[in-house]
FIDOLO-541048 format. One record per residue (C-alpha): x, y, z. Coordinates in nm, 2 decimals, padded with zeros to 4 digits. Example, Ala and Ser with C-alpha at 12.3 -4.5 7.8 and 13.67 -1.06 7.14 Angstrom:
[site [01.23, -00.45, 00.78]]
[site [01.37, -00.11, 00.71]]
This chain:
[site [-01.67, 04.38, 00.44]]
[site [-01.79, 04.22, 00.12]]
[site [-01.96, 03.88, 00.13]]
[site [-01.77, 03.58, 00.00]]
[site [-01.89, 03.44, -00.33]]
[site [-01.82, 03.11, -00.50]]
[site [-01.66, 02.79, -00.39]]
[site [-01.33, 02.76, -00.21]]
[site [-01.20, 02.40, -00.17]]
[site [-01.04, 02.32, 00.17]]
[site [-00.98, 01.94, 00.15]]
[site [-01.06, 01.65, -00.08]]
[site [-01.08, 01.28, -00.02]]
[site [-00.92, 01.14, -00.34]]
[site [-00.88, 00.79, -00.19]]
[site [-01.26, 00.76, -00.15]]
[site [-01.31, 00.77, -00.53]]
[site [-01.04, 00.51, -00.56]]
[site [-01.17, 00.27, -00.30]]
[site [-01.55, 00.31, -00.35]]
[site [-01.81, 00.31, -00.63]]
[site [-01.99, 00.64, -00.57]]
[site [-02.37, 00.60, -00.61]]
[site [-02.52, 00.92, -00.48]]
[site [-02.39, 01.25, -00.35]]
[site [-02.53, 01.51, -00.10]]
[site [-02.42, 01.85, 00.01]]
[site [-02.44, 01.91, 00.38]]
[site [-02.37, 02.20, 00.61]]
[site [-02.15, 02.16, 00.92]]
[site [-02.20, 02.27, 01.28]]
[site [-01.86, 02.40, 01.37]]
[site [-01.69, 02.60, 01.65]]
[site [-01.52, 02.93, 01.59]]
[site [-01.16, 02.79, 01.60]]
[site [-01.26, 02.51, 01.36]]
[site [-01.37, 02.77, 01.10]]
[site [-01.05, 02.96, 01.14]]
[site [-00.84, 02.65, 01.10]]
[site [-01.04, 02.55, 00.78]]
[site [-00.99, 02.90, 00.64]]
[site [-00.62, 02.83, 00.66]]
[site [-00.68, 02.53, 00.44]]
[site [-00.60, 02.27, 00.71]]
[site [-00.82, 01.95, 00.72]]
[site [-00.80, 01.58, 00.64]]
[site [-01.10, 01.37, 00.53]]
[site [-00.91, 01.04, 00.48]]
[site [-01.05, 00.84, 00.77]]
[site [-01.38, 01.02, 00.78]]
[site [-01.73, 00.85, 00.77]]
[site [-02.09, 00.95, 00.84]]
[site [-02.32, 00.78, 01.09]]
[site [-02.69, 00.83, 01.13]]
[site [-02.79, 00.83, 01.50]]
[site [-03.14, 00.92, 01.62]]
[site [-03.24, 01.08, 01.29]]
[site [-02.93, 01.30, 01.29]]
[site [-02.63, 01.28, 01.07]]
[site [-02.28, 01.29, 01.23]]
[site [-01.94, 01.32, 01.07]]
[site [-01.68, 01.12, 01.25]]
[site [-01.29, 01.10, 01.23]]
[site [-01.24, 01.41, 01.02]]
[site [-00.92, 01.58, 01.13]]
[site [-00.94, 01.96, 01.16]]
[site [-00.62, 02.06, 01.35]]
[site [-00.63, 02.30, 01.64]]
[site [-00.61, 02.67, 01.54]]
[site [-00.26, 02.79, 01.61]]
[site [-00.36, 03.12, 01.77]]
[site [-00.64, 02.95, 01.97]]
[site [-00.64, 02.96, 02.35]]
[site [-00.83, 02.75, 02.60]]
[site [-01.13, 02.78, 02.37]]
[site [-00.97, 02.56, 02.10]]
[site [-01.15, 02.25, 01.97]]
[site [-01.05, 01.89, 01.98]]
[site [-00.91, 01.78, 01.64]]
[site [-01.12, 01.46, 01.58]]
[site [-01.45, 01.54, 01.75]]
[site [-01.77, 01.43, 01.59]]
[site [-01.95, 01.71, 01.40]]
[site [-02.32, 01.74, 01.33]]
[site [-02.43, 01.75, 00.96]]
[site [-02.71, 01.98, 00.85]]
[site [-02.93, 01.79, 00.61]]
[site [-03.30, 01.79, 00.53]]
[site [-03.52, 01.52, 00.70]]
[site [-03.59, 01.37, 00.35]]
[site [-03.22, 01.34, 00.28]]
[site [-03.14, 01.18, 00.62]]
[site [-03.43, 00.93, 00.57]]
[site [-03.30, 00.84, 00.22]]
[site [-02.95, 00.79, 00.35]]
[site [-03.07, 00.58, 00.64]]
[site [-03.28, 00.36, 00.42]]
[site [-02.99, 00.31, 00.17]]
[site [-02.73, 00.24, 00.45]]
[site [-02.94, -00.05, 00.57]]
[site [-02.87, -00.22, 00.24]]
[site [-02.57, -00.45, 00.26]]
[site [-02.23, -00.31, 00.16]]
[site [-02.32, 00.06, 00.15]]
[site [-02.15, 00.33, 00.36]]
[site [-02.14, 00.71, 00.36]]
[site [-01.80, 00.88, 00.31]]
[site [-01.70, 01.25, 00.28]]
[site [-01.57, 01.35, -00.06]]
[site [-01.47, 01.71, -00.01]]
[site [-01.48, 02.00, 00.24]]
[site [-01.53, 02.35, 00.11]]
[site [-01.67, 02.70, 00.17]]
[site [-01.97, 02.79, -00.05]]
[site [-02.06, 03.16, -00.02]]
[site [-01.88, 03.18, 00.31]]
[site [-02.04, 02.88, 00.47]]
[site [-01.86, 02.55, 00.54]]
[site [-02.01, 02.26, 00.35]]
[site [-01.91, 01.89, 00.31]]
[site [-02.00, 01.67, 00.01]]
[site [-02.09, 01.33, 00.12]]
[site [-02.16, 01.02, -00.09]]
[site [-02.33, 00.69, -00.06]]
[site [-02.07, 00.44, -00.17]]
[site [-02.01, 00.07, -00.21]]
[site [-01.66, -00.07, -00.15]]
[site [-01.46, -00.18, -00.45]]
[site [-01.28, -00.51, -00.47]]
[site [-00.91, -00.52, -00.57]]
[site [-00.99, -00.65, -00.92]]
[site [-01.23, -00.35, -00.96]]
[site [-00.94, -00.12, -00.89]]
[site [-00.72, -00.30, -01.14]]
[site [-00.99, -00.28, -01.41]]
[site [-01.04, 00.09, -01.35]]
[site [-00.66, 00.16, -01.39]]
[site [-00.65, -00.06, -01.70]]
[site [-00.94, 00.13, -01.86]]
[site [-00.79, 00.47, -01.77]]
[site [-00.45, 00.38, -01.93]]
[site [-00.62, 00.23, -02.24]]
[site [-00.83, 00.55, -02.28]]
[site [-00.52, 00.76, -02.24]]
[site [-00.33, 00.56, -02.50]]
[site [-00.61, 00.60, -02.75]]
[site [-00.62, 00.98, -02.69]]
[site [-00.25, 01.00, -02.75]]
[site [-00.27, 00.81, -03.07]]
[site [-00.56, 01.01, -03.20]]
[site [-00.36, 01.33, -03.12]]
[site [-00.05, 01.20, -03.30]]
[site [-00.26, 01.11, -03.61]]
[site [-00.43, 01.45, -03.62]]
[site [-00.09, 01.62, -03.61]]
[site [00.02, 01.41, -03.90]]
[site [00.28, 01.21, -03.71]]
[site [00.34, 00.84, -03.79]]
[site [00.47, 00.57, -03.56]]
């Protein structure tokens, strides 16, 4: 059987980029049970409510929903159990130091397979205020309008 190559996306947390300012990202491995891996390979997972907690110099991923494997038996996993993250000691210490700052949290951004191994991309993030979100939307629409107008002018169209 040939080895898997490349990156296969399973789930993405689009809301995290909308609700938080992303400051730093890390790639972590996951400690999973067999039925969890099979469920992920079917592309079934949700990161919406997920967060990372550092407990006793270990990183844990909480509230990520990986549904039970449909062909699983009594060996099936629970859908929202906490899962251990595999990070280097230096990375865990850096995250722990930064979390102690006011207003920072760690959220999962995406869950994927990289060369056949399950990985999660986590980020140190600071919560956005509602006016931050409105400014981001306004900047995005202004940038889009400028791009459309430049495209119209390059094509020789007039108003």
